[in-house]
C-alpha positions in Angstrom: 32.0 -8.6 -42.0 29.5 -6.4 -43.6 27.2 -9.6 -43.2 27.7 -10.6 -39.9 27.0 -6.3 -39.2 23.8 -6.7 -40.3 22.7 -9.5 -38.6 23.8 -8.2 -35.2 21.8 -4.9 -36.1 18.6 -7.1 -37.0 18.9 -8.8 -34.0 19.3 -6.2 -31.9 16.2 -4.6 -33.7 14.1 -7.8 -33.1 15.0 -7.6 -29.7 14.2 -3.9 -28.9 10.6 -4.6 -30.9 9.9 -7.4 -28.9 10.6 -5.9 -25.3 8.5 -2.7 -26.7 5.8 -5.1 -27.0 5.9 -7.1 -24.3 6.0 -3.7 -22.0 2.9 -2.4 -24.0 1.0 -5.8 -23.4 1.9 -5.4 -19.7 1.2 -2.1 -19.2 -1.9 -2.1 -21.0 -3.2 -5.0 -18.8 -2.4 -3.1 -15.8 -4.0 -0.1 -17.1 -7.7 -1.8 -17.4 -7.4 -3.1 -14.4 -6.4 0.0 -13.0 -9.6 1.8 -14.9 -11.9 -0.9 -13.6 -10.7 0.2 -9.7 -10.9 3.5 -10.5 -14.5 3.2 -12.1 -15.9 0.8 -9.2 -14.8 4.1 -6.9 -15.5 7.3 -9.0 -18.3 9.3 -8.3 -20.9 8.7 -11.3 -22.5 12.3 -10.9 -19.1 14.0 -11.4 -19.0 12.5 -15.0 -22.7 12.4 -16.1 -23.8 16.0 -16.0 -25.7 18.5 -17.9 -22.0 20.6 -18.3 -20.0 18.6 -21.5 -17.4 20.7 -20.2 -16.9 19.6 -16.5 -17.7 15.9 -17.8 -15.2 15.9 -20.4 -12.5 17.3 -18.2 -13.3 15.0 -15.6 -12.7 12.1 -18.2 -9.3 13.5 -18.9 -8.5 13.9 -15.3 -9.3 10.5 -14.9 -7.5 9.1 -17.5 -4.4 10.7 -16.1 -5.3 8.8 -12.6 -5.7 5.4 -14.3 -2.0 6.1 -15.8 -0.8 7.1 -12.5 -2.0 3.8 -10.7 -1.6 1.8 -13.2 2.5 3.0 -12.8 2.1 2.7 -9.2 0.9 -1.3 -9.8 3.7 -1.7 -12.0 6.3 -0.6 -9.6 4.9 -2.9 -7.1 5.6 -5.4 -9.6 9.1 -4.8 -10.4 10.9 -6.8 -7.7 8.5 -10.1 -7.8 9.1 -10.0 -11.6 12.7 -9.4 -11.5 13.1 -12.4 -8.6 10.8 -14.9 -10.4 12.4 -14.1 -13.8 15.6 -15.1 -12.5 14.3 -18.3 -11.1 12.7 -19.3 -14.4 16.1 -19.2 -16.1 18.1 -21.0 -13.3 15.1 -23.4 -13.6 14.9 -23.3 -17.4 18.5 -22.5 -19.1 18.5 -23.8 -22.0 14.4 -23.6 -22.8 13.6 -21.7 -26.5 10.9 -20.1 -25.1 12.3 -18.4 -22.1 14.6 -16.5 -24.8 12.4 -13.5 -24.6 13.1 -13.3 -20.9 16.7 -11.7 -20.0 17.9 -8.6 -18.6 17.6 -6.5 -21.0 14.0 -6.4 -20.9 14.2 -6.6 -17.1 16.5 -3.5 -17.1 13.9 -1.4 -19.8 11.2 -2.4 -17.2 12.9 -0.8 -14.6 14.0 2.8 -16.2 10.4 3.0 -18.0 8.8 2.7 -14.4 11.0 5.2 -12.9 10.5 7.6 -15.7 7.0 7.4 -15.8 6.4 7.6 -12.1 8.3 10.9 -11.8 6.5 12.1 -15.1 3.3 11.4 -12.9 4.2 12.6 -9.5 6.2 15.8 -11.1 3.9 16.7 -14.1 0.4 14.6 -15.0 -0.9 14.8 -11.1 -0.2 18.5 -10.6 -1.7 18.8 -13.7 -4.9 16.6 -13.3 -5.8 18.5 -10.2 -5.2 21.9 -11.5 -7.1 21.1 -14.6 -10.3 19.9 -12.7 -10.0 23.2 -10.1 -9.4 25.8 -13.2 -11.9 27.9 -14.6 -10.2 29.7 -17.8 -8.5 33.1 -17.4 -10.3 36.4 -16.8 -11.9 37.4 -20.2 -11.3 34.1 -21.9 -13.6 32.1 -23.7 -15.4 29.6 -21.7 -13.9 26.1 -22.9 -11.8 22.9 -22.7 -8.2 24.8 -24.0 -8.8 27.7 -21.7 -8.8 25.6 -18.9 -5.7 23.8 -20.2 -3.9 27.0 -20.7 -4.6 28.3 -16.7 -3.5 24.6 -15.8 -0.2 24.4 -18.1 0.3 28.0 -16.6 0.0 26.9 -12.9 2.1 23.9 -13.9 5.1 26.2 -14.6 4.9 28.3 -11.8 4.6 25.4 -9.4 7.9 24.1 -11.0 9.6 27.1 -10.6 8.7 26.9 -7.0 9.8 23.7 -6.9 13.0 24.1 -8.7 14.0 27.0 -6.6 13.5 25.2 -3.3 16.0 22.2 -4.7 18.2 24.8 -5.9 18.3 26.8 -2.0 18.4 22.5 -0.7 21.4 21.9 -2.7 23.2 24.9 -1.8 22.8 24.9 1.8 24.2 20.9 2.0 26.3 20.9 -1.3 27.5 23.7 -2.3 29.7 22.8 -5.3 26.3 21.1 -6.6 24.8 24.6 -6.4 27.4 26.5 -8.8 26.1 24.8 -11.7 24.4 26.1 -14.3 20.5 25.7 -15.6 22.0 23.4 -18.5 22.8 20.9 -15.8 19.2 21.2 -14.7 18.6 16.8 -15.9 22.2 16.0 -14.9 22.1 17.4 -11.2 18.9 19.0 -10.0 16.4 16.7 -11.1 18.4 13.7 -9.6 18.6 15.7 -6.3 14.8 16.2 -6.5 13.8 12.4 -7.1 16.2 11.3 -4.3 14.0 13.7 -2.1 11.0 11.9 -3.2 12.1 8.7 -2.7 13.7 9.1 1.0 10.1 10.7 1.4 8.8 7.3 0.4 10.8 5.4 2.1 9.9 7.2 5.4 6.4 7.3 4.9 7.2 3.2 4.6 8.9 3.5 7.9 6.1 5.3 9.4 3.3 2.9 7.8 4.6 -0.6 7.7 4.7 -1.2 11.3 1.5 0.2 11.8 -0.1 -1.7 9.2 1.3 -4.9 10.2 -0.1 -4.9 13.6 -3.5 -3.6 12.0 -3.4 -6.6 9.5 -4.5 -8.9 12.4 -7.4 -6.7 13.1 -8.5 -6.3 9.5 -8.4 -10.1 8.6 -10.0 -11.1 11.3 -13.2 -8.4 10.8 -13.4 -10.8 7.3 -13.5 -14.1 9.2 -15.2 -15.7 11.6 -13.8 -15.2 14.9 -13.7 -18.6 17.5 -15.2 -17.6 20.7 -14.0 -19.1 24.2 -16.7 -20.5 26.3 -19.5 -19.2 24.1 -22.7 -20.2 23.8 -23.9 -18.8 20.3 -27.2 -20.4 20.5 -28.0 -18.3 23.3 -26.3 -15.4 22.9 -28.3 -15.4 19.3 -31.4 -15.4 20.9 -30.9 -12.8 23.6 -29.8 -10.7 20.9 -33.0 -11.5 18.7 -34.9 -10.9 21.5 -33.6 -7.3 22.1 -33.6 -6.5 18.4 -37.2 -7.3 18.4 -37.9 -5.5 21.8 -35.9 -2.8 20.0 -38.5 -2.5 16.7 -41.6 -2.8 19.2 -40.4 0.2 20.9 -39.6 1.9 17.2 -43.0 1.0 15.9 -45.1 2.2 18.8 -44.2 5.6 18.8 -44.5 7.6 22.1 -46.5 5.9 24.2 -43.6 3.9 25.9 -41.4 5.7 28.9 -38.6 4.6 27.5 -39.4 6.5 24.0 -39.4 10.0 26.9 -35.7 8.5 28.1 -34.3 8.2 24.3 -34.6 10.1 21.2 -35.3 8.6 17.7 -32.0 8.6 16.5 -30.3 7.2 19.9 -33.1 3.9 19.0 -32.4 3.7 15.8 -28.6 3.9 16.3 -28.7 1.4 18.9 -31.3 -1.1 16.6 -28.8 -0.7 14.2 -26.1 -1.7 15.9 -28.3 -4.9 17.7 -29.3 -5.7 14.0 -25.3 -6.0 12.7 -24.9 -7.8 15.7 -27.4 -10.6 14.9 -26.3 -10.8 11.7 -22.6 -11.4 12.7 -23.8 -14.4 15.2 -25.9 -15.7 12.2 -23.0 -15.7 10.1 -21.2 -17.6 13.1 -24.0 -20.4 13.3 -24.0 -21.2 9.5 -19.9 -21.3 9.4 -18.4 -25.2 9.2 -16.4 -26.4 12.3 -13.6 -26.0 10.3 -14.0 -22.7 9.6 -14.8 -21.5 12.6 -12.0 -23.0 14.6 -9.7 -23.2 12.2 -9.8 -20.4 9.2 -8.7 -17.8 11.7 -6.8 -19.5 13.9 -4.7 -20.7 10.5 -4.5 -16.7 9.2 -3.6 -15.1 12.6 -0.6 -17.7 12.3 0.0 -17.3 8.7 -0.1 -13.6 9.6 2.5 -13.7 12.6 4.7 -16.2 10.6 5.3 -13.3 8.0 5.6 -10.6 10.1 8.3 -12.5 12.8 10.1 -13.5 9.4 10.3 -9.7 8.3 11.5 -8.7 11.8 14.1 -11.5 11.3 15.5 -10.7 8.2 16.1 -7.4 9.3 17.6 -8.4 12.4 19.9 -10.2 10.1 20.4 -7.4 7.7 21.4 -5.3 10.6 24.4 -7.9 11.5 25.3 -8.1 7.8 25.7 -4.3 7.8 28.2 -4.4 10.6 30.3 -7.3 9.4 29.8 -6.9 5.3 29.8 -3.7 3.7 28.3 -5.3 0.6 25.2 -5.5 2.4 24.6 -2.0 1.6 22.1 -1.4 -1.4 23.7 -0.1 -4.3 22.7 -0.2 -8.1 23.9 -2.3 -11.1 23.5 -1.8 -14.5 23.3 -5.7 -15.3 21.2 -7.6 -13.7 22.8 -11.1 -14.8 19.7 -12.9 -15.0 20.2 -16.7 -14.6 23.7 -16.8 -13.0 22.4 -17.8 -9.4 19.6 -17.7 -6.9 19.3 -14.4 -5.2 18.7 -16.5 -2.1 20.7 -18.7 -0.4 17.4 -21.4 0.1 17.0 -21.4 -3.9 13.8 -21.2 -5.4 12.0 -21.7 -2.0 13.7 -18.6 -1.1 13.1 -16.3 -4.0 9.3 -17.2 -3.2 9.4 -16.1 0.0 11.5 -13.2 -0.8 7.9 -12.2 -3.4 5.2 -13.0 -0.5 6.8 -10.9 1.4 7.8 -7.9 -0.4 3.6 -8.4 -1.5 3.0 -9.0 1.9 4.9 -5.6 3.4 3.2 -3.1 0.5 -0.3 -4.8 1.5 0.9 -3.9 4.9 2.0 -0.1 4.5 -1.6 0.7 2.2 -3.3 -0.8 5.3 -1.2 1.7 7.8 -1.5 4.5 5.5 -5.3 4.3 5.2 -5.6 3.5 9.1 -3.1 6.4 10.3 -5.3 9.4 11.9 -3.7 11.9 9.2 -5.1 9.6 6.2 -8.1 8.2 7.5 -10.1 10.7 5.0 -8.6 9.4 2.0 -10.2 6.6 2.0 -11.7 5.3 -1.2 -15.4 4.8 -1.0 -17.5 3.0 -3.6 -19.3 5.0 -6.1 -18.7 7.9 -4.0 -15.0 9.4 -4.2 -14.7 12.8 -5.4 -12.2 13.4 -8.2 -9.9 15.4 -6.3 -9.7 12.4 -3.8 -9.3 9.8 -6.5 -6.7 12.1 -7.5 -5.0 12.2 -3.8 -4.9 8.5 -3.4 -2.9 7.6 -7.2 -0.1 10.3 -5.7 0.0 8.7 -2.1 0.4 5.1 -3.7 2.8 6.1 -6.3 4.7 7.2 -4.0 4.5 4.2 -1.7 4.4 1.8 -4.5 8.0 3.8 -6.2 10.0 3.5 -3.0 9.2 -0.2 -2.6 11.9 -1.7 -4.2 14.4 0.8 -2.2 12.4 -0.3 0.7 13.0 -3.8 0.6 16.2 -3.8 -0.9 17.5 -1.4 2.6 16.0 -3.6 4.9 17.6 -6.8 3.1 14.2 -8.6 2.3 15.7 -9.3 -0.9 19.3 -9.4 -2.4 18.6 -8.1 -6.0 20.4 -4.8 -6.9 18.4 -2.0 -7.8 18.6 -1.1 -11.3 18.7 1.8 -13.6 18.3 5.3 -11.6 16.7 3.4 -8.9 20.1 2.8 -7.1 21.4 6.6 -7.8 20.0 7.9 -5.2 22.3 10.3 -2.9 21.2 8.9 0.7 21.5 4.9 -0.3 25.6 4.7 0.3 25.4 6.7 3.5 25.5 3.7 6.4 24.2 5.7 8.8 21.1 6.5 7.3 21.0 2.8 6.3 21.6 1.2 9.5 19.6 3.7 11.5 16.3 2.8 9.1 17.0 -1.2 9.6 17.0 -0.5 13.7 14.3 1.7 13.3 11.7 -0.6 11.6 12.8 -3.6 13.8 12.2 -1.8 16.8 9.0 0.1 16.0 7.7 -3.5 14.1 8.6 -5.7 17.2 6.4 -2.9 19.7 3.4 -3.0 17.5 3.6 -6.9 17.5 4.2 -7.1 21.1 1.2 -4.6 21.8 -1.4 -6.4 19.4 -0.7 -9.9 20.4 -1.0 -8.5 24.0 -3.7 -6.4 23.8 -6.2 -9.2 21.6 -5.2 -12.1 24.1 -6.2 -9.9 26.9 -9.5 -9.1 25.1 -10.8 -12.4 23.4 -10.2 -13.4 27.7 -12.1 -10.0 28.8 -14.8 -11.2 26.1 -14.8 -15.0 27.0 -15.2 -14.8 30.7 -17.8 -12.1 30.7 -16.2 -9.3 31.8 -16.8 -6.9 29.2 -20.1 -6.5 30.9 -18.5 -4.9 34.0 -19.4 -1.0 34.7 -17.5 1.5 33.1 -16.3 2.5 36.7 -14.3 -1.0 37.1 -10.8 -0.7 35.3 -10.6 -3.9 33.4 -6.9 -3.7 32.8 -6.9 -4.0 36.7 -8.7 -7.0 37.0 -6.3 -9.6 38.4 -5.5 -12.9 36.6 -6.7 -14.8 38.9 -10.0 -13.3 38.4 -10.1 -13.9 35.0 -9.2 -18.1 36.1 -11.8 -18.1 38.7 -14.2 -16.6 36.6 -13.3 -19.1 34.0 -13.5 -22.2 35.7 -17.0 -21.1 37.4 -18.5 -21.0 33.6 -16.9 -24.3 32.8 -18.9 -25.8 36.0 
């Protein structure tokens, strides 16, 4: 009997060591990738200065940002890893080499991501900001530790302020919870704070994702060569090259021409750069192969359209399930039971589609976040991003990524229930919040998609038929469709 107990304890010990090693290796890889990303965007002048103290403080803050960004990337990969792990165990149920992939490992990974994400949001990122902005208390010796003390004091004051706000909110919404003592801080107040942060992240995804889904078409189109209807590339390129040569001669001629009197040097240079960029784009279009020019762009647009329509259809189907079946509500589970059944009715193919859609929604939310007028200023620039801007970007990405599992499960993109503390949010059990959230997402995404497609078609027709050269006094939206057809037929003839 004792021998059996010892063998069981040894097996549990070996399983725990194996899971720890796997999590450490995964996080180390993500940390290195995150560090390479941040070093690509950081401003080198802030880390190579004559003041050794400032350089040290900035390096420590960058390490904290790298940790936060790696946690954000791991949060994005939680659902894809869980779904793919279940399908792998279904495909190879008795494989000896897949015994390390089990529910305990996935459950532990979810708990670690939840813990590290909240530690980064509540402690590490505020400390990094205070640390970079602090100079030490008055009268203290100027050193790194003086700045550490000031940052810690400011962090404690911020924690007291946030705790007071959470207590007031709980008193207004749940009077019985507000009567709890401070000894129940970990059990009542911190989960309440985490629930509020997750709700804010899910609402932010609700606003950014539909806008990002519509922006994905223009962003992808800017990276590919667009086919132009009824356009002679050689003719347009020769005209653009002639215009560029004319502007170049005017710039080199000084103040002798009459055009120099009308236009300032800055305006002419700006026009020259615009024409030059147009010429480069036309040359790229001419050098592109016929397959790339005529097939690549339409295929990319069709794939984006199919993914977006699929997301909307799955959300609409989830709305119907919410009305008919209460099991469609998002909830948490303690044991994932991997390898028992697929989380998609279409098997492995459906699971692969779920993974693609989850990653597509995350990319769209990031595109929509940086494209919105409120957050455009946060867009990082290569080798020219200040450290405070890096901190703000890491916080924003962590909020979006940590809310992605709840977001995907709430919309019904996947049937994989939330593990650990992700499924303990207070608002997840509210039917009206979940139902209204699904309806808003479907409505906003459909409206953005219809607007994007109709405007894109109208813009391409106007450009193809040459109506973009109309004077500004003529409203292009009032041009009848018969004029478009007549202009197109005249060009063909």
